[in-house]
C-alpha positions in Angstrom: -2.9 -7.6 28.7 -1.4 -3.9 29.7 2.0 -2.8 30.0 3.7 0.4 30.9 6.1 2.0 28.5 6.9 5.3 27.1 5.4 6.7 30.1 1.8 5.4 28.8 -0.1 2.0 29.3 -0.7 0.3 26.2 -2.8 -2.9 25.5 -1.2 -6.1 23.9 -3.6 -7.8 21.9 -3.7 -11.3 20.3 -5.3 -12.2 17.0 -9.0 -13.3 17.0 -8.0 -15.5 14.0 -5.0 -16.8 12.0 -5.0 -18.2 8.4 -2.1 -19.1 6.7 -2.7 -18.9 3.1 0.6 -20.3 1.7 3.6 -21.7 3.2 6.3 -19.4 2.0 7.4 -16.1 2.3 5.9 -13.7 0.0 7.4 -10.9 -2.6 4.0 -9.0 -2.4 0.9 -9.3 -1.1 -2.3 -7.2 -1.1 -6.0 -7.2 0.1 -9.3 -5.9 -1.3 -10.6 -2.8 0.0 -13.5 -4.9 1.7 -11.5 -7.4 2.9 -13.1 -10.2 0.9 -10.1 -11.0 -1.5 -6.4 -11.7 -0.9 -3.6 -11.7 -3.6 -0.3 -13.5 -2.7 2.8 -13.5 -4.7 5.3 -16.4 -3.3 8.9 -16.7 -3.7 8.2 -19.8 -5.7 6.6 -17.1 -8.2 3.2 -18.6 -7.7 0.6 -15.8 -8.2 -2.6 -16.9 -6.3 -6.0 -15.2 -5.6 -8.1 -16.3 -2.6 -11.6 -15.8 -1.2 -10.7 -14.5 2.3 -13.9 -15.8 4.0 -13.3 -19.5 2.8 -9.8 -19.4 2.0 -10.6 -20.9 -1.3 -8.2 -20.6 -4.0 -9.7 -18.6 -7.0 -7.1 -18.1 -9.5 -3.4 -19.5 -9.8 -0.7 -18.6 -12.0 3.1 -19.7 -12.2 6.2 -18.2 -13.3 5.8 -19.6 -16.8 2.6 -17.6 -17.4 4.8 -14.4 -17.6 7.6 -12.8 -19.8 9.5 -11.8 -16.8 9.6 -12.4 -13.1 7.1 -10.4 -11.0 7.4 -8.0 -8.0 4.5 -5.8 -7.5 0.8 -6.3 -7.5 -2.0 -3.9 -7.7 -5.9 -4.9 -7.4 -8.8 -2.6 -8.7 -11.3 -1.4 -6.2 -14.2 -3.7 -7.6 -11.9 -6.4 -7.5 -12.6 -7.2 -11.2 -8.8 -6.7 -12.3 -5.4 -7.6 -11.1 -2.1 -6.1 -12.3 1.3 -7.5 -12.0 4.6 -6.0 -12.9 8.1 -7.0 -13.4 11.0 -4.9 -13.9 9.6 -3.8 -17.5 6.3 -5.2 -17.8 2.8 -5.1 -17.0 0.3 -7.9 -17.1 -3.7 -7.2 -16.3 -5.9 -10.0 -15.6 -9.6 -10.2 -15.4 -10.7 -11.9 -12.3 -14.0 -12.6 -13.6 -12.9 -14.9 -16.2 -9.1 -15.5 -14.8 -7.6 -14.7 -18.4 -4.8 -12.5 -19.2 -6.5 -9.1 -20.6 -3.6 -7.1 -21.5 0.3 -7.2 -21.3 2.6 -4.3 -22.3 6.3 -2.9 -21.6 6.4 0.1 -19.2 9.0 3.1 -19.9 10.2 6.0 -18.3 12.1 9.2 -19.5 15.2 7.3 -18.9 15.1 4.2 -21.5 16.8 2.1 -18.9 14.3 2.8 -16.0 12.4 0.0 -14.4 9.0 -0.3 -12.5 9.1 0.6 -9.0 5.2 1.2 -8.1 1.9 0.4 -9.3 -1.7 1.2 -8.9 -5.1 0.4 -10.5 -8.2 2.6 -10.2 -11.6 1.6 -8.6 -12.9 0.1 -11.9 -9.3 -0.8 -13.4 -9.7 1.6 -16.4 -6.8 3.9 -15.2 -3.4 2.3 -14.5 -0.5 4.2 -12.6 3.0 3.2 -13.1 6.0 4.6 -10.9 9.4 4.2 -12.3 12.9 4.2 -10.7 13.8 7.6 -12.7 11.1 9.5 -11.1 8.8 9.2 -13.9 5.0 8.1 -13.8 3.1 7.1 -16.4 -0.9 7.4 -16.4 -2.8 5.0 -18.6 -6.2 5.1 -19.7 -7.3 1.4 -20.6 -10.6 2.7 -22.8 -8.6 4.5 -25.1 -5.2 2.9 -24.6 -3.5 6.4 -24.3 -0.6 7.0 -22.2 0.9 10.2 -20.4 4.3 10.3 -18.8 5.2 12.8 -16.4 8.5 13.5 -14.3 7.4 14.1 -10.9 10.2 13.0 -8.6 13.9 13.0 -8.9 14.4 9.5 -7.6 12.4 6.0 -7.8 8.7 6.6 -7.2 7.9 3.9 -4.4 3.9 5.0 -4.1 1.3 6.1 -6.5 -2.5 6.2 -6.1 -5.6 8.0 -7.3 -7.7 10.4 -5.2 -10.3 12.9 -5.0 -12.4 11.1 -7.5 -9.4 10.3 -9.7 -8.8 13.8 -10.8 -5.7 13.7 -8.6 -2.6 11.5 -8.3 -0.7 11.4 -4.9 3.0 10.0 -5.5 6.0 9.7 -3.3 9.8 9.2 -3.8 13.0 8.3 -2.4 13.6 11.9 -2.7 11.9 12.5 0.2 8.9 14.5 -1.7 5.3 13.9 -1.8 3.3 15.3 -4.4 -0.4 15.9 -5.2 -0.8 16.5 -8.8 -3.9 16.6 -11.5 -4.1 13.2 -13.1 -4.5 14.5 -16.9 -2.2 17.4 -16.9 0.4 16.6 -14.1 0.0 20.0 -13.0 1.3 20.1 -9.5 -1.3 21.0 -7.0 0.3 20.6 -3.5 3.6 19.4 -2.3 5.1 18.4 1.0 8.5 16.8 1.5 10.7 14.9 4.7 14.4 15.0 5.1 14.5 11.1 4.0 13.0 8.8 1.6 9.3 8.4 2.2 8.5 5.1 4.0 4.6 5.3 4.4 1.8 7.6 3.0 -2.1 7.5 3.6 -5.1 9.3 2.8 -8.1 9.2 5.1 -11.5 8.2 3.2 -12.1 12.0 2.3 -8.7 12.9 1.3 -8.8 15.5 3.9 -6.1 14.1 6.2 -2.7 12.9 4.9 -0.2 11.0 6.7 3.6 11.1 5.8 6.4 9.4 7.2 10.1 8.8 6.2 12.8 6.3 6.9 13.7 8.3 10.4 11.7 9.9 12.8 10.0 12.5 10.6 6.2 11.9 10.4 3.0 14.3 10.0 -0.6 14.3 9.8 -1.7 17.2 7.3 -5.2 18.9 6.6 -4.9 18.8 2.8 -7.3 21.5 2.4 -5.0 24.4 4.4 -1.5 22.0 3.8 -1.1 22.9 7.5 0.1 20.4 10.1 -2.7 18.7 12.3 -0.4 16.5 14.7 2.3 14.0 14.7 2.6 10.6 16.4 4.3 10.7 20.0 6.9 8.1 20.8 10.3 8.0 22.2 11.9 5.3 20.1 14.4 6.7 17.5 14.2 5.6 13.8 10.6 4.1 14.0 9.9 3.1 10.6 6.4 2.9 9.2 6.1 0.4 6.4 2.1 0.8 5.9 -0.7 3.1 7.5 -4.1 3.1 7.3 -6.9 6.0 8.6 -10.1 4.6 10.2 -13.0 6.2 12.2 -13.2 9.2 9.9 -9.5 9.9 10.5 -10.0 9.9 14.2 -7.7 7.1 14.3 -4.7 5.7 12.8 -3.2 2.4 12.3 0.5 1.9 11.4 2.6 -1.2 10.9 6.4 -1.1 11.3 9.2 -2.7 9.0 8.9 -5.7 11.7 5.9 -7.1 13.2 4.4 -4.3 15.1 1.0 -2.8 14.4 0.0 0.4 16.4 -3.1 2.0 17.1 -3.2 5.8 17.4 -5.5 8.8 18.2 -4.6 11.2 15.6 -5.6 14.4 17.3 -3.2 13.8 20.3 -0.8 11.7 18.4 -1.2 9.2 21.5 -0.6 5.2 21.1 -3.8 3.5 22.2 -2.6 0.1 22.0 0.0 -2.0 19.8 0.5 -5.8 18.9 2.6 -8.0 17.0 1.4 -10.1 14.2 2.6 -13.6 14.0 6.1 -14.3 12.8 6.9 -17.5 11.0 10.2 -16.4 9.7 12.7 -13.8 10.7 12.0 -10.4 9.1 8.1 -10.9 9.1 6.3 -7.7 8.4 2.5 -6.3 7.1 2.1 -6.4 3.6 -1.5 -5.3 3.5 -4.4 -4.4 6.2 -7.7 -3.3 5.7 -10.8 -2.7 8.1 -13.3 -5.6 7.6 -17.0 -4.5 7.4 -17.6 -5.7 11.0 -15.0 -3.2 12.1 -12.1 -5.6 12.8 -8.7 -5.3 11.3 -7.3 -7.7 8.7 -3.6 -8.1 7.9 -1.6 -10.0 5.2 1.9 -10.7 6.4 5.1 -11.5 4.2 4.9 -15.2 5.7 1.3 -15.1 3.8 -0.9 -15.3 6.8 -4.2 -13.5 7.5 -5.0 -12.6 11.1 -8.1 -10.7 12.2 -7.8 -8.0 15.2 -10.5 -6.7 17.5 -9.5 -2.8 17.7 
């Protein structure tokens, strides 16, 4: 079905498949990069690991298995390790055995700081922990060494490794986006938006970077030149992007809003190609995670705990 809006025709899609994994809203949820595994953390504090293909439950833990309530999840790229975080402690699970691997307290420069973001590397050997005082800890599991850097002036809401794990991409509620050396903390490049950063995404080659803040300020940047390439073109005011994903060698971008909308863009022109809404089972439904499946279809995990597959 096509409708006309914002002076252009856009296609409204329906999901190819819907699979509710849990029947409660989620605190957090994450999909593996290859779309074969889903992790859900429900409001009941049940933490579950799922096989996406079969919907089979692989592992499950309850709130009693943790020292404190969890709020954040991170999955290693190879799917062997799962990290969970409460306000002050991190737990790492080995997903091959289902056993707790290690648990330790996190800290920032401010002794009262709490955890605000979390990331695991491809093998799970490097852990990034962002704190609400603007500090970031880089942890090497093999040597259990920790390096603490003060990179932001407000809470860190996103951290990830890039460029063969030699660089860190971090964003904060201060509106800053920093690219910096993993081991020294040296700033390599920096970008800023007027408001807090709501969404950020690298392409596969780390050559394109999408940044959006809580108002209308978004941009796609060439990381080699640090120059803007384009921006998303729309008429609505205050469109808030929660997630973003580059596909097709950065020719296209998929974004998810703070509500139910998923939008497919041409990154060169910034034009919307199509958009659709995920299935909402409760008020305030949004996308927690989205990845491209090997067959070229998009897989989304909603805050209602539902998997949906989409043809692009």
